[in-house]
N, C-alpha and C positions, 0 to 999 in steps of 0.2 A: 513125536506128535506135537509135544508142547513147543518145541523149537519151530516147527512148521507153522503152527498157529501164531507164534510170536512174529515170525517173518511176514506172514500174511497181514495180520493186524497192524504191524509196525510200518510196513511199506505202503499199504493201501491209501492212507490219506495223502501222503506226499506224491504218489504216482498219479492220483486222481487230479490233484491241483496242478501238477506239472503238465498233464495233458491239456488242462484248461488254458493255462497261460501260454503254452507253446503255440496255440492257435493265433496269438497276437503277432507272431513273427512274420514279417513280409517275405523273407527268404528263409525257410526252415533250415536250422542248423543240422549238421550230420549227427545221426543217432549216437555214434561212437563218442563224439565230442560232448554231447549232452550227458551221456552215461559217465564220462570221465569227470565232468564238473560236479555232477550229482554225488559221485563217490567221494570226491575231494571235499565237498561240502559236509558229507558225513564225517570225514576225518577231522574236520575243523571243530566239530562238536566236542571231541575228546580234548583237544587243545584248549578250548574255551572252558571246559569243566575244570581242567587243572589250574588255569589262571584264576577262576572263580573260587576254587577251593583254598588256594593260598592267599587270596585277597579278601576273604570274607571277614577276617578279624580287622582288617584295615577299614572296611566299610561300616563295621558295627552291626548290631542286631536290628531286627525288624521292630520298629516301634511306631509305625504309622497309625495315626488316629484321624479318621475322616472328619470328625467334628472339632478337631483341635490341630489344624494344619500347622500352626506355629510350633507345636510341640513335636511334630513328626520328624523322624529320621528317614529322609528320602534317599539317602546315599546308596543303600544297597540296590534299590530299584534302578537308579540311574547308572550306577557303577557297573552292574552286571549287564545292563542293556548296552552300554558303550563297549564293554569287552566283547560281547557276542557280535555286535555289528562290525567292529573293526576286524575281528578274527575271520568272520565270514568273508568280508571284502578281501582281506589279504590272501586267503586261500584261493578264492576265485581269481583274483588278479594274477597270482602266480601261475595258475593253470592256463589262462587264456592270453596273457599279454603278448606272447610271441606266436600265437596261433594265426595262420592265414585265414581262418574262418571268422576271426574277430575283425570284421571289415566294415561294420556299419554301427552307428551310434546306438540303435535300438538293441543291438546284440548285448550291450552292457546290461540292459534291463533283463533280457532273456537269461543270460548266464548268471546274474546275481540271484534271480528267482530260483533258477535250477540249483545253485549251490545252497541257497537257504532251505530249500525243500529237502536236500540231502542232509543238512544239519538237523532239521526237524525230525526227519525219519530216523536218524540215529537216536535222538531223544526218545521217540516213540517206541523204538525197538526195545530199549532197556527198561522203559516204563512197563511194557507188556510183560517182559520176563520177570519183573518184580511184583506182579499181581496175579491173582487167580483169573481164570478164563472170564467169568462174569464181570469182575471188576475191570479187567483189561479192556473188554469190549466197551464198557461205559466210559472209561477214561479216554480211549482212542476216539470215540464218537464226539466227546467234548473237545478234544484236541483238534479234531478235523475242522471245526468251525472256530477254534480258539488259537492255541499256540502254533499249530502248523500253518494256518493261514497268516497269523501275525508275522512269522518269520519271512514268509513269501512277500508280504506287503511292505514290511519295513525295508527289506533288501531291494525291492522294486523301486522304492523311493530313492535309495542310494544309487541304484543303477540309472535312474532317470537323471539324477544330478551328474553322474559320471558321463552320461551321453551328452548332456549339454556342455560339460567341460571339454569334451572332444570337439564339439561344434564351435565353441567360443574360443578355443585354443587357450583355455585357462583352467587346466585340469586340477591343480592343487586347491584352488579356491573353491571350485564346485564340489570336489570330493570332501573337503572339510565341511562344507555346508550340508552335504548329503549325510555324512556321519552324524552331524548334530540333529538333523531332522529325523533320521531313522531311529536314533537312540531316544529322542524325545517321545516319539509315538510308541516305541517299544516300552519305555518306562511307564507311560500313561496307561497302557493296556495292563501291565503288571499291577499297577496300583489299583486299577478298577477291579481286577480279579481278586486281589487280596482284600480289598475293602468291601466288596459286594459279593462274597463267595456264595451267598444264597440267592443272589439276584443277577444271574448271568446275562440278563437283558442289556445291562449297561455296557459291559465289554463287547457284547455281540453287536450292538448298535454302533459302537465306536469303530469296530472293524469294518462294518458295512459302509460307513462313511468314508473311511480310508480306502476301502476297496473301489468305490466309485471314483475317487481321485486317481488311483493307480490306473484304472481302466481308461480314464480320460487321458492320462499321460501316455499310455501305450498308443491310444488312438492318434494322439497328436504327433508322436514320432512316426507312426505308420504313415500318416498322410504326408508328412514331410519327406519321408523316404520315397514314397510313390511319386511325389511332385519332382523331387530331384532326379529320379530315374527317368521320368518323362522328359525333363528338360535336356538331359544328356542325350536321349534318343532323338529329340527334336532339333538340337543344335546342328548336327551334320546335315539334316534335311534342309534347314534354312540356309545353311552355307551353300548348298548345291543350287539353291534357288536365286542366290544373289550374284 
């Protein structure tokens, strides 16, 4: 019973957000491919945990002081964010790079969000197992609008840069920029949560702002995909008329 509850509470936030973001896809991806990337994203969480465990001494302890930024040790926040963003990307990339279904730039955003939600779901599952029923419900509720959404949004930013790298034929440059942006926003969120743990309004507002940006990015890619598709359909028609 406890395991069933853990599975339900652990999977619910990720699956709800996944259903939301999949609506942004112009041409929906096969469910089997979505499930594969979601699962691989979950596996990436274990790999990231191992890297973080063995690198924590390198980054040093948490000593962030909001009123004394010059005295702060921000390395753990940035270091762990970089590790997680790179690991999520590498696992998703390995899963889709040779797939025939990865055939549109917007797919980079879709699959990055899917893998990120798998990553967050693995975290949620073990957090639930480590808490009582009442505590687990409260923690998962907070993570639904917190860490789970954070992973989706930061990876969506990286996916957006990946998409533009494909469009501009300059993939390494855009991927590097995507990792920088995703890690920056990820670390800022962690700092806000750590610094204002009794005032969750700050990290929530921050995520809402990033969420609007990500939805705008999705919409921009959607419109471009629709326009390109219309042009391809229109070109043969115009050729017949000339």
